[in-house]
C-alpha beads as a LAMMPS data file, in Angstrom:
LAMMPS data file: protein, C-alpha beads

358 atoms
357 bonds

1 atom types
1 bond types

-500.0 500.0 xlo xhi
-500.0 500.0 ylo yhi
-500.0 500.0 zlo zhi

Masses

1 110.0

Atoms # bond

1 1 1 -2.655 -57.931 -1.018
2 1 1 -0.143 -54.929 0.374
3 1 1 0.012 -51.408 -1.049
4 1 1 2.879 -49.420 -1.839
5 1 1 3.603 -47.204 0.616
6 1 1 2.178 -43.467 0.312
7 1 1 4.930 -40.573 0.904
8 1 1 3.533 -36.640 1.652
9 1 1 5.140 -36.079 -1.750
10 1 1 3.053 -38.537 -3.058
11 1 1 -0.101 -36.554 -2.019
12 1 1 1.417 -33.439 -3.847
13 1 1 3.542 -31.784 -0.867
14 1 1 7.023 -31.598 -1.380
15 1 1 8.752 -30.787 2.049
16 1 1 12.061 -30.391 0.049
17 1 1 11.046 -27.557 -1.956
18 1 1 9.443 -26.016 1.037
19 1 1 13.008 -26.519 2.976
20 1 1 14.502 -24.981 0.143
21 1 1 12.199 -22.148 -0.362
22 1 1 13.087 -21.206 3.215
23 1 1 16.675 -21.068 2.577
24 1 1 16.027 -19.018 0.003
25 1 1 14.043 -16.449 2.452
26 1 1 16.752 -16.358 4.686
27 1 1 19.114 -14.323 3.077
28 1 1 16.395 -11.777 1.626
29 1 1 14.800 -11.524 5.052
30 1 1 17.868 -10.900 6.559
31 1 1 18.000 -7.521 4.835
32 1 1 15.079 -6.195 5.987
33 1 1 16.550 -6.526 10.104
34 1 1 16.006 -3.462 12.124
35 1 1 15.900 -2.575 16.427
36 1 1 13.822 -4.559 18.119
37 1 1 13.710 -7.910 16.143
38 1 1 14.810 -10.637 18.401
39 1 1 13.945 -13.467 16.576
40 1 1 12.683 -13.750 13.070
41 1 1 12.140 -16.744 10.062
42 1 1 12.629 -19.906 11.337
43 1 1 10.634 -20.527 14.639
44 1 1 7.178 -20.926 15.602
45 1 1 6.746 -17.278 16.509
46 1 1 8.858 -14.333 15.421
47 1 1 9.613 -12.268 18.492
48 1 1 9.867 -8.476 18.562
49 1 1 10.320 -5.589 21.436
50 1 1 8.766 -2.268 20.751
51 1 1 11.959 0.250 20.490
52 1 1 12.794 1.681 23.523
53 1 1 12.589 5.278 22.025
54 1 1 8.877 5.020 22.529
55 1 1 7.312 6.479 25.696
56 1 1 3.280 5.169 25.204
57 1 1 3.588 3.235 22.358
58 1 1 0.007 2.238 20.257
59 1 1 0.385 -0.577 17.809
60 1 1 -1.059 -0.428 15.049
61 1 1 -1.812 -3.145 13.006
62 1 1 -2.558 -3.981 8.957
63 1 1 -3.744 -6.699 6.807
64 1 1 -4.127 -6.724 3.114
65 1 1 -3.759 -8.778 -0.004
66 1 1 -2.765 -8.261 -3.982
67 1 1 -6.067 -9.191 -5.158
68 1 1 -7.050 -9.821 -8.831
69 1 1 -3.643 -7.853 -10.180
70 1 1 -2.389 -11.351 -9.410
71 1 1 -4.374 -12.687 -12.062
72 1 1 -2.478 -10.869 -14.896
73 1 1 0.841 -11.788 -12.686
74 1 1 0.130 -15.268 -13.872
75 1 1 -1.070 -14.784 -17.271
76 1 1 1.963 -12.487 -17.990
77 1 1 4.538 -14.477 -15.341
78 1 1 5.017 -11.039 -13.803
79 1 1 5.986 -11.722 -10.165
80 1 1 8.788 -10.133 -9.013
81 1 1 6.861 -6.767 -7.615
82 1 1 3.591 -8.648 -6.455
83 1 1 5.744 -8.802 -3.128
84 1 1 6.028 -5.056 -2.903
85 1 1 2.431 -4.033 -3.795
86 1 1 1.438 -6.826 -0.705
87 1 1 3.948 -5.073 1.740
88 1 1 2.718 -1.560 0.253
89 1 1 -1.026 -2.057 0.929
90 1 1 -0.677 -2.608 4.706
91 1 1 2.162 -0.110 5.294
92 1 1 0.336 2.679 4.142
93 1 1 -2.547 2.222 5.695
94 1 1 -0.628 1.680 9.337
95 1 1 1.165 4.486 8.458
96 1 1 -2.569 6.672 8.213
97 1 1 -2.599 6.665 12.120
98 1 1 0.739 8.323 12.117
99 1 1 3.034 4.920 12.874
100 1 1 5.968 3.814 11.985
101 1 1 5.952 0.028 10.323
102 1 1 7.976 -1.932 12.382
103 1 1 7.486 -5.648 11.203
104 1 1 5.779 -7.812 8.458
105 1 1 4.783 -11.082 7.847
106 1 1 3.766 -12.814 4.877
107 1 1 1.371 -15.962 3.740
108 1 1 1.923 -17.816 0.274
109 1 1 -0.347 -20.233 -0.158
110 1 1 -0.212 -22.497 -3.588
111 1 1 -1.347 -25.726 -4.846
112 1 1 1.813 -26.572 -5.627
113 1 1 5.118 -24.981 -4.485
114 1 1 7.546 -23.599 -7.407
115 1 1 10.535 -22.520 -5.436
116 1 1 11.702 -20.055 -7.918
117 1 1 8.379 -18.345 -8.605
118 1 1 7.306 -18.360 -4.590
119 1 1 11.519 -16.897 -4.269
120 1 1 10.364 -14.258 -6.667
121 1 1 7.142 -13.476 -5.105
122 1 1 9.007 -13.083 -1.459
123 1 1 12.031 -11.315 -2.837
124 1 1 9.520 -8.592 -3.712
125 1 1 8.314 -8.226 -0.179
126 1 1 11.506 -8.469 1.499
127 1 1 12.337 -5.237 -1.070
128 1 1 8.931 -3.738 -0.285
129 1 1 10.185 -3.868 3.697
130 1 1 13.532 -2.369 2.769
131 1 1 11.631 0.523 1.222
132 1 1 9.638 0.804 4.136
133 1 1 12.094 0.181 6.886
134 1 1 9.945 -2.731 8.285
135 1 1 11.416 -5.990 9.338
136 1 1 10.331 -9.406 7.456
137 1 1 10.215 -11.560 10.702
138 1 1 8.345 -14.403 9.673
139 1 1 5.364 -15.615 7.279
140 1 1 4.034 -19.060 6.412
141 1 1 4.216 -20.469 3.101
142 1 1 1.009 -23.379 2.712
143 1 1 1.070 -25.935 -0.164
144 1 1 -2.079 -26.990 -0.484
145 1 1 -2.688 -29.567 -3.656
146 1 1 -6.182 -29.095 -4.760
147 1 1 -7.001 -26.049 -3.603
148 1 1 -5.361 -23.506 -6.539
149 1 1 -4.947 -24.541 -10.065
150 1 1 -1.079 -25.196 -11.534
151 1 1 0.510 -21.830 -11.516
152 1 1 -1.388 -20.032 -9.680
153 1 1 -1.034 -18.942 -5.799
154 1 1 -2.540 -16.422 -3.033
155 1 1 -0.810 -13.964 -1.021
156 1 1 -1.852 -12.162 2.026
157 1 1 0.286 -9.799 4.238
158 1 1 0.233 -8.465 7.998
159 1 1 1.803 -5.309 9.042
160 1 1 2.613 -4.131 12.641
161 1 1 3.367 -0.560 13.609
162 1 1 3.787 1.989 16.766
163 1 1 3.126 5.084 17.699
164 1 1 3.379 7.232 20.561
165 1 1 -0.115 7.539 21.718
166 1 1 0.137 11.485 21.957
167 1 1 0.763 11.680 17.949
168 1 1 -2.225 9.120 17.045
169 1 1 -3.438 10.938 13.371
170 1 1 -7.369 10.845 13.901
171 1 1 -8.479 13.756 11.791
172 1 1 -10.558 15.175 14.591
173 1 1 -9.353 18.607 14.660
174 1 1 -9.314 18.882 10.839
175 1 1 -11.741 22.447 10.233
176 1 1 -12.354 24.240 7.451
177 1 1 -9.570 26.334 5.386
178 1 1 -7.066 23.053 5.548
179 1 1 -5.510 22.182 2.310
180 1 1 -5.540 19.261 1.045
181 1 1 -2.345 17.837 -0.424
182 1 1 -1.985 14.448 -3.228
183 1 1 0.995 13.042 -3.442
184 1 1 1.115 11.014 -6.972
185 1 1 0.399 7.098 -7.348
186 1 1 2.779 5.120 -9.768
187 1 1 0.051 3.724 -11.097
188 1 1 -3.181 1.787 -10.487
189 1 1 -1.402 0.361 -7.159
190 1 1 -3.314 -2.909 -6.380
191 1 1 -7.175 -1.796 -7.055
192 1 1 -9.595 -1.818 -9.799
193 1 1 -7.872 -4.838 -11.123
194 1 1 -11.429 -6.199 -11.662
195 1 1 -12.330 -3.457 -14.597
196 1 1 -8.616 -3.288 -15.438
197 1 1 -8.357 -6.716 -16.561
198 1 1 -11.959 -6.363 -18.481
199 1 1 -10.579 -3.065 -20.503
200 1 1 -7.589 -5.350 -21.331
201 1 1 -10.165 -7.860 -22.658
202 1 1 -12.137 -5.225 -24.644
203 1 1 -8.990 -4.067 -26.108
204 1 1 -8.495 -7.044 -27.870
205 1 1 -5.154 -7.160 -29.784
206 1 1 -5.490 -3.155 -29.702
207 1 1 -3.439 -2.298 -26.406
208 1 1 -1.304 0.699 -26.854
209 1 1 2.461 -0.813 -26.891
210 1 1 3.123 2.045 -24.553
211 1 1 2.369 4.033 -21.699
212 1 1 3.597 6.848 -19.230
213 1 1 6.884 6.040 -20.976
214 1 1 6.478 2.290 -19.964
215 1 1 6.061 -0.925 -21.903
216 1 1 2.120 -1.239 -21.505
217 1 1 2.648 -4.916 -19.196
218 1 1 4.987 -3.043 -16.745
219 1 1 2.866 0.513 -16.281
220 1 1 0.127 -2.146 -15.272
221 1 1 1.668 -4.183 -13.271
222 1 1 4.016 -1.094 -11.643
223 1 1 4.109 -1.913 -8.012
224 1 1 2.232 0.438 -5.158
225 1 1 4.285 3.350 -4.189
226 1 1 5.824 3.048 -0.609
227 1 1 4.979 6.337 0.975
228 1 1 6.268 5.194 4.760
229 1 1 10.120 6.894 4.729
230 1 1 8.900 10.103 3.128
231 1 1 5.569 10.958 5.073
232 1 1 6.974 9.767 8.338
233 1 1 9.446 12.337 7.119
234 1 1 6.917 15.316 7.015
235 1 1 5.386 14.250 9.702
236 1 1 7.874 14.642 12.345
237 1 1 8.495 18.008 10.744
238 1 1 5.286 19.368 10.087
239 1 1 3.364 17.470 13.226
240 1 1 -0.099 17.978 14.106
241 1 1 -0.771 20.404 17.212
242 1 1 -4.290 18.674 18.050
243 1 1 -3.274 16.392 20.739
244 1 1 -0.998 19.366 22.727
245 1 1 2.534 18.511 20.641
246 1 1 4.965 21.346 19.993
247 1 1 4.127 23.451 17.095
248 1 1 5.195 22.511 14.180
249 1 1 8.109 24.864 11.260
250 1 1 5.271 26.773 10.276
251 1 1 3.108 28.825 12.649
252 1 1 -0.332 26.812 11.825
253 1 1 -1.199 23.142 13.271
254 1 1 0.793 20.549 10.937
255 1 1 -0.268 17.632 9.081
256 1 1 -3.914 16.770 9.820
257 1 1 -4.489 13.211 8.161
258 1 1 -3.456 11.408 6.133
259 1 1 -5.720 8.911 3.597
260 1 1 -4.737 6.044 1.662
261 1 1 -6.232 5.907 -1.752
262 1 1 -7.204 2.191 -2.093
263 1 1 -10.444 0.213 -2.998
264 1 1 -13.060 3.210 -3.382
265 1 1 -10.560 5.731 -4.401
266 1 1 -11.232 8.993 -3.584
267 1 1 -14.741 9.633 -2.979
268 1 1 -14.558 6.555 -0.367
269 1 1 -11.055 6.914 1.353
270 1 1 -11.030 10.704 2.003
271 1 1 -14.122 10.550 4.350
272 1 1 -12.689 7.806 6.709
273 1 1 -10.332 10.497 8.006
274 1 1 -12.696 13.332 7.990
275 1 1 -15.019 14.445 11.190
276 1 1 -18.725 15.006 11.230
277 1 1 -19.197 18.259 8.727
278 1 1 -16.665 18.542 7.207
279 1 1 -15.946 17.815 3.471
280 1 1 -13.271 17.946 0.991
281 1 1 -13.515 20.023 -1.774
282 1 1 -11.238 18.756 -4.631
283 1 1 -10.630 20.810 -7.913
284 1 1 -10.928 18.927 -11.106
285 1 1 -7.706 19.099 -13.358
286 1 1 -5.634 20.213 -10.312
287 1 1 -3.362 16.587 -10.713
288 1 1 -2.372 15.247 -14.201
289 1 1 -4.214 12.244 -15.723
290 1 1 -1.506 9.679 -16.273
291 1 1 -1.900 8.271 -19.851
292 1 1 -2.821 4.750 -18.146
293 1 1 -5.684 5.986 -16.393
294 1 1 -6.895 7.973 -19.609
295 1 1 -6.727 5.037 -21.335
296 1 1 -8.573 3.149 -18.427
297 1 1 -11.240 5.877 -18.624
298 1 1 -11.663 5.934 -22.191
299 1 1 -11.775 2.116 -22.894
300 1 1 -14.189 1.471 -19.952
301 1 1 -16.446 4.715 -21.108
302 1 1 -17.207 5.609 -17.857
303 1 1 -17.491 8.783 -16.026
304 1 1 -14.938 10.890 -13.973
305 1 1 -17.186 10.060 -11.104
306 1 1 -16.950 6.746 -11.375
307 1 1 -13.242 6.977 -12.240
308 1 1 -12.648 8.896 -8.715
309 1 1 -14.403 6.318 -6.679
310 1 1 -13.027 3.047 -8.679
311 1 1 -9.344 4.176 -9.207
312 1 1 -6.343 6.151 -7.234
313 1 1 -6.740 7.811 -10.486
314 1 1 -3.497 9.476 -9.844
315 1 1 -3.231 10.714 -6.205
316 1 1 -2.345 7.178 -3.933
317 1 1 -2.307 9.419 -0.441
318 1 1 -3.870 12.302 0.689
319 1 1 -2.153 14.797 3.145
320 1 1 -4.660 17.218 5.186
321 1 1 -2.754 20.368 6.790
322 1 1 -3.103 23.523 8.157
323 1 1 -2.948 26.234 5.393
324 1 1 0.036 27.563 7.385
325 1 1 2.316 24.818 6.816
326 1 1 0.731 24.052 3.585
327 1 1 3.468 25.348 1.420
328 1 1 6.487 23.822 3.600
329 1 1 5.259 20.676 4.154
330 1 1 4.507 19.856 0.191
331 1 1 7.931 21.366 -0.446
332 1 1 9.436 19.136 1.673
333 1 1 7.989 16.212 0.724
334 1 1 8.824 17.317 -3.031
335 1 1 12.642 17.494 -1.831
336 1 1 12.501 13.763 -0.689
337 1 1 10.951 12.915 -3.968
338 1 1 7.324 12.826 -4.090
339 1 1 4.977 14.295 -6.703
340 1 1 2.698 16.716 -4.345
341 1 1 0.283 18.643 -6.028
342 1 1 -2.497 21.004 -4.049
343 1 1 -6.000 19.081 -4.857
344 1 1 -8.629 20.975 -2.817
345 1 1 -9.680 22.448 0.291
346 1 1 -11.575 21.106 3.327
347 1 1 -14.849 23.428 3.735
348 1 1 -18.238 22.831 6.360
349 1 1 -20.114 20.010 4.391
350 1 1 -23.811 21.346 4.925
351 1 1 -25.670 19.425 2.756
352 1 1 -23.651 18.129 0.021
353 1 1 -21.310 15.014 -0.470
354 1 1 -18.363 14.648 2.044
355 1 1 -15.619 14.747 -1.286
356 1 1 -16.667 16.625 -4.400
357 1 1 -14.763 17.217 -7.295
358 1 1 -15.514 19.775 -9.050

Bonds

1 1 1 2
2 1 2 3
3 1 3 4
4 1 4 5
5 1 5 6
6 1 6 7
7 1 7 8
8 1 8 9
9 1 9 10
10 1 10 11
11 1 11 12
12 1 12 13
13 1 13 14
14 1 14 15
15 1 15 16
16 1 16 17
17 1 17 18
18 1 18 19
19 1 19 20
20 1 20 21
21 1 21 22
22 1 22 23
23 1 23 24
24 1 24 25
25 1 25 26
26 1 26 27
27 1 27 28
28 1 28 29
29 1 29 30
30 1 30 31
31 1 31 32
32 1 32 33
33 1 33 34
34 1 34 35
35 1 35 36
36 1 36 37
37 1 37 38
38 1 38 39
39 1 39 40
40 1 40 41
41 1 41 42
42 1 42 43
43 1 43 44
44 1 44 45
45 1 45 46
46 1 46 47
47 1 47 48
48 1 48 49
49 1 49 50
50 1 50 51
51 1 51 52
52 1 52 53
53 1 53 54
54 1 54 55
55 1 55 56
56 1 56 57
57 1 57 58
58 1 58 59
59 1 59 60
60 1 60 61
61 1 61 62
62 1 62 63
63 1 63 64
64 1 64 65
65 1 65 66
66 1 66 67
67 1 67 68
68 1 68 69
69 1 69 70
70 1 70 71
71 1 71 72
72 1 72 73
73 1 73 74
74 1 74 75
75 1 75 76
76 1 76 77
77 1 77 78
78 1 78 79
79 1 79 80
80 1 80 81
81 1 81 82
82 1 82 83
83 1 83 84
84 1 84 85
85 1 85 86
86 1 86 87
87 1 87 88
88 1 88 89
89 1 89 90
90 1 90 91
91 1 91 92
92 1 92 93
93 1 93 94
94 1 94 95
95 1 95 96
96 1 96 97
97 1 97 98
98 1 98 99
99 1 99 100
100 1 100 101
101 1 101 102
102 1 102 103
103 1 103 104
104 1 104 105
105 1 105 106
106 1 106 107
107 1 107 108
108 1 108 109
109 1 109 110
110 1 110 111
111 1 111 112
112 1 112 113
113 1 113 114
114 1 114 115
115 1 115 116
116 1 116 117
117 1 117 118
118 1 118 119
119 1 119 120
120 1 120 121
121 1 121 122
122 1 122 123
123 1 123 124
124 1 124 125
125 1 125 126
126 1 126 127
127 1 127 128
128 1 128 129
129 1 129 130
130 1 130 131
131 1 131 132
132 1 132 133
133 1 133 134
134 1 134 135
135 1 135 136
136 1 136 137
137 1 137 138
138 1 138 139
139 1 139 140
140 1 140 141
141 1 141 142
142 1 142 143
143 1 143 144
144 1 144 145
145 1 145 146
146 1 146 147
147 1 147 148
148 1 148 149
149 1 149 150
150 1 150 151
151 1 151 152
152 1 152 153
153 1 153 154
154 1 154 155
155 1 155 156
156 1 156 157
157 1 157 158
158 1 158 159
159 1 159 160
160 1 160 161
161 1 161 162
162 1 162 163
163 1 163 164
164 1 164 165
165 1 165 166
166 1 166 167
167 1 167 168
168 1 168 169
169 1 169 170
170 1 170 171
171 1 171 172
172 1 172 173
173 1 173 174
174 1 174 175
175 1 175 176
176 1 176 177
177 1 177 178
178 1 178 179
179 1 179 180
180 1 180 181
181 1 181 182
182 1 182 183
183 1 183 184
184 1 184 185
185 1 185 186
186 1 186 187
187 1 187 188
188 1 188 189
189 1 189 190
190 1 190 191
191 1 191 192
192 1 192 193
193 1 193 194
194 1 194 195
195 1 195 196
196 1 196 197
197 1 197 198
198 1 198 199
199 1 199 200
200 1 200 201
201 1 201 202
202 1 202 203
203 1 203 204
204 1 204 205
205 1 205 206
206 1 206 207
207 1 207 208
208 1 208 209
209 1 209 210
210 1 210 211
211 1 211 212
212 1 212 213
213 1 213 214
214 1 214 215
215 1 215 216
216 1 216 217
217 1 217 218
218 1 218 219
219 1 219 220
220 1 220 221
221 1 221 222
222 1 222 223
223 1 223 224
224 1 224 225
225 1 225 226
226 1 226 227
227 1 227 228
228 1 228 229
229 1 229 230
230 1 230 231
231 1 231 232
232 1 232 233
233 1 233 234
234 1 234 235
235 1 235 236
236 1 236 237
237 1 237 238
238 1 238 239
239 1 239 240
240 1 240 241
241 1 241 242
242 1 242 243
243 1 243 244
244 1 244 245
245 1 245 246
246 1 246 247
247 1 247 248
248 1 248 249
249 1 249 250
250 1 250 251
251 1 251 252
252 1 252 253
253 1 253 254
254 1 254 255
255 1 255 256
256 1 256 257
257 1 257 258
258 1 258 259
259 1 259 260
260 1 260 261
261 1 261 262
262 1 262 263
263 1 263 264
264 1 264 265
265 1 265 266
266 1 266 267
267 1 267 268
268 1 268 269
269 1 269 270
270 1 270 271
271 1 271 272
272 1 272 273
273 1 273 274
274 1 274 275
275 1 275 276
276 1 276 277
277 1 277 278
278 1 278 279
279 1 279 280
280 1 280 281
281 1 281 282
282 1 282 283
283 1 283 284
284 1 284 285
285 1 285 286
286 1 286 287
287 1 287 288
288 1 288 289
289 1 289 290
290 1 290 291
291 1 291 292
292 1 292 293
293 1 293 294
294 1 294 295
295 1 295 296
296 1 296 297
297 1 297 298
298 1 298 299
299 1 299 300
300 1 300 301
301 1 301 302
302 1 302 303
303 1 303 304
304 1 304 305
305 1 305 306
306 1 306 307
307 1 307 308
308 1 308 309
309 1 309 310
310 1 310 311
311 1 311 312
312 1 312 313
313 1 313 314
314 1 314 315
315 1 315 316
316 1 316 317
317 1 317 318
318 1 318 319
319 1 319 320
320 1 320 321
321 1 321 322
322 1 322 323
323 1 323 324
324 1 324 325
325 1 325 326
326 1 326 327
327 1 327 328
328 1 328 329
329 1 329 330
330 1 330 331
331 1 331 332
332 1 332 333
333 1 333 334
334 1 334 335
335 1 335 336
336 1 336 337
337 1 337 338
338 1 338 339
339 1 339 340
340 1 340 341
341 1 341 342
342 1 342 343
343 1 343 344
344 1 344 345
345 1 345 346
346 1 346 347
347 1 347 348
348 1 348 349
349 1 349 350
350 1 350 351
351 1 351 352
352 1 352 353
353 1 353 354
354 1 354 355
355 1 355 356
356 1 356 357
357 1 357 358
């Protein structure tokens, strides 16, 4: 007895849907094109030439996902901004070394491909690339029946940037007296969402209608802020002189280090850029607590310490700058749209913690 033939579609993989998604992605990716792109979406491998303006280019790479924030995207049917989160988590990391993001690749995996949902997600990825000045030149859409529940997917992103070897930010020239500036976050960004979801579960039907002037869900899902263009401009105006560069526009040694405040919050991420023997002393109340973070802290019933090591708590990027350049750097960053707060100073560490909030 002969059996009826089985197609790939019968097995749960829709090649036509995948082709339709690629066609919808192409114009989105085209908007992100920049110098250096030789071949992008559609080939087996994307080609990128490092811009010739770099004399000694060092490539800086980063990869990340969006984490359990995706659970809320599924539940609330909000798929258009998680792609921005995906880009931001990698390009903000690459930026910390002083690098300009050059290109980005994404990985979208699902059990059954919904073209509209996937296009919304990739649209956010393309928007994030536009905002950070990097090209979306490739990616992978994996339809894997039985691997993911219906309506769910996972994301991973990969960014590559470049920085002149002489301009790599290492933080090794950080010294006592340097100023710690904090750039405001746009919200929770993409870390701490396991606790966010527990807070939502605990609140039940007593959720706030609005937070910080936004509907509750929008406030919670606000995408990660992209700091790339504004911080690169500040680095150009106030370069670190620790590696023999030309003096900055002030009389000091410019911007010495950056820290992207992701998982682990202020307490875990700032130490990653501090040299041995140095500590950051942050002043409690030197930046405002938003309604969103106040609600999370009250609902979770956790201490300031736990807030500062779980969430960004309102500060998405930290800038360590020579005291002589701090005012000018802060003024410039405010001028291009960042909310900037002077949140502390660098001091000798002694026997205490690497980051102290008091």
